[in-house]
N, C-alpha and C positions, 0 to 999 in steps of 0.2 A: 059351755061350762058355765058352771054357777058356784060361787066363791061364798062359804061362811067365813067370817072373821071375826076377830077380837082387837080391839086399839085399847092402848091405854092414853088416858090424858097425864100429858106431862105436868099441867097444872096441878090437878086433883089427886093425881094416882090412881083413880077408878078407871073401870072399865067399861066397856062398850062393844055390844056382839050385834052384829047385823050379816045382812047376804046381800048377794049383788052379781050382777053379770058380768061387769066392769069392774076389778079390783082396784085398778091404777086410777081409775075415774073417781071411784065413789072415795076413795082414800083421799085423793086432793080436794073433793068438794067437802069431808071433813074438815080438812086443815083449811080452807078458806073460810069455812065459819057457814057454807051453804045451807048445813043440815039443822034446821032451825031448831030442833030438839034439844040439841047438845053444843051448839055455835059457843056458848058461853065456857065451856069446858076446853075449847084449843088451845095449843096445839095436840094433836096425838101421833103415839110410835105405832106403827102395826107391829103386835107380838105373836099373831098367830092367826092361818088361816089354813081352811081346807077348798078342794078342789070337788066339785060333786057333777056327776051327768047331767042332772035336769032339776029343774027349779024347785020340784016338789021335796027332792031330797035335801037340797039347800036350806028350805024353808024347817025341814022336821029337824036338822041337824041344828041351825040357830035354837031351835025350840031346845032341842036337849041341851044345848051348853048354855041355856038362859036359868037351868033347871037345878034344883041341889046338887043330884048326881052330875050333872054336867059340870059346874063349877067346881065339883071335888077332881072331878077329871081332869079338867084344865090346870088347878091348882098341881096336880102329881105331873102333868107332861109338862109342867113350864117350872118346875122345882127350882131348878140351879137359876133359869132366870129371875124367879121372884125373890131368892135368897142371896142374889149377888155372888 
């Protein structure tokens, strides 16, 4: 299985979307500052993830979730979370 996931920075409340084969390990890497591109935004909360059967599907889903339509999908999907 591969996972597409969305993290929210506790520090600046911004989102980060990615994909991985090992969600638990990747989440730990993000929170330990081992992901160079976003280490200054630690710590993170895992707020959404999807499981995919293969890497190609997970990459496509990541690309979609980063698009305008994908962001609108997440906004609707996470409406109760985002509005508190």
